[in-house]
C-alpha positions as CSV (number, residue, x, y, z in Angstrom):
1,M,97.1,35.7,-8.1
2,T,93.6,36.9,-7.4
3,A,90.8,35.0,-9.3
4,K,88.7,37.1,-11.6
5,V,85.0,36.5,-11.0
6,F,82.2,37.6,-13.4
7,G,78.5,37.6,-13.0
8,A,76.7,35.4,-15.5
9,K,73.4,33.7,-16.3
10,I,73.2,30.1,-17.5
11,V,71.8,29.9,-21.0
12,S,72.0,26.2,-21.6
13,I,73.4,23.0,-20.0
14,L,74.6,20.0,-21.9
15,E,73.2,16.7,-20.6
16,E,76.4,14.7,-21.0
17,V,78.3,14.3,-17.7
18,K,82.1,14.4,-18.4
19,T,85.1,13.4,-16.2
20,K,88.1,15.6,-15.5
21,S,91.6,14.2,-15.4
22,N,91.4,14.2,-11.5
23,G,88.4,11.9,-11.7
24,K,85.7,14.5,-10.7
25,Q,82.7,14.8,-12.9
26,Y,81.3,18.0,-14.4
27,L,78.7,19.4,-16.7
28,T,79.3,21.9,-19.5
29,A,77.1,25.0,-19.7
30,T,76.8,28.1,-21.8
31,V,76.7,31.3,-19.9
32,E,76.0,34.9,-20.8
33,F,78.1,37.4,-18.8
34,T,76.2,40.0,-17.0
35,D,78.9,42.3,-15.8
36,G,82.5,43.4,-16.4
37,P,84.2,43.6,-19.8
38,L,82.5,40.4,-21.0
39,V,78.9,41.7,-20.5
40,G,76.6,40.3,-23.2
41,K,79.1,37.7,-24.4
42,T,78.4,34.0,-24.2
43,Y,80.9,31.3,-23.5
44,F,81.3,27.8,-22.1
45,A,81.7,27.2,-18.3
46,Q,81.8,24.0,-16.3
47,R,80.1,23.0,-13.1
48,T,82.0,20.4,-11.1
49,L,79.6,17.9,-9.6
50,G,79.8,16.5,-6.1
51,E,78.0,15.7,-2.9
52,N,78.1,19.2,-1.5
53,K,77.5,21.0,-4.8
54,S,74.1,22.5,-5.6
55,A,72.4,21.8,-8.9
56,I,72.4,24.4,-11.7
57,A,69.5,25.4,-13.9
58,V,68.9,27.4,-17.1
59,G,68.2,31.0,-16.3
60,Q,70.1,30.9,-13.0
61,N,72.4,33.7,-12.0
62,V,75.9,32.4,-11.1
63,R,79.5,33.5,-10.8
64,A,82.0,32.5,-13.5
65,I,85.5,32.1,-12.1
66,L,88.2,32.7,-14.7
67,E,91.3,30.7,-15.1
68,I,93.7,31.3,-18.1
69,V,94.9,27.9,-19.4
70,E,97.9,27.6,-21.8
71,R,98.1,24.6,-24.1
72,D,100.6,24.2,-26.9
73,G,101.6,27.9,-26.4
74,V,98.0,29.2,-26.8
75,K,96.2,30.9,-24.0
76,R,92.5,30.2,-23.5
77,P,89.9,31.3,-21.0
78,F,88.4,28.7,-18.8
79,F,85.4,29.3,-16.5
80,E,84.2,27.4,-13.5
81,I,80.6,28.0,-12.3
82,S,80.1,29.0,-8.7
83,T,76.6,29.2,-7.2
84,S,77.9,30.8,-4.0
85,I,75.7,33.6,-2.8
86,V,78.5,35.4,-0.8
87,D,80.5,38.2,-2.2
88,D,84.2,37.6,-3.0
89,A,86.9,39.0,-0.7
90,D,88.3,41.3,-3.3
91,S,85.0,43.1,-3.7
92,L,84.7,43.6,0.0
93,M,88.2,44.8,0.4
94,A,87.6,47.4,-2.4
95,L,84.5,48.6,-0.7
96,L,86.5,49.0,2.5
97,G,89.1,51.0,0.6
98,Q,91.8,48.4,1.0
């Protein structure tokens, strides 16, 4: 399955650092989507913290990577913040007509 990636801008960042079930720490942010079917909508996204991860800031343009999570039979959108400045492979393949 190909990941869906949306452009977004960080609106706010909660100060509380939380811990995932795998032990990694993360911050929760609110993002406003800047492209695709979600343009203009705001939602939560998380930024996993780590030694090789760059910091995030309010007003920063980022990518929000979508994962659909199902809990108790209910599907919910889940977004991970990426600060990568490179284009995703799917976009490049589409431009190449592949």
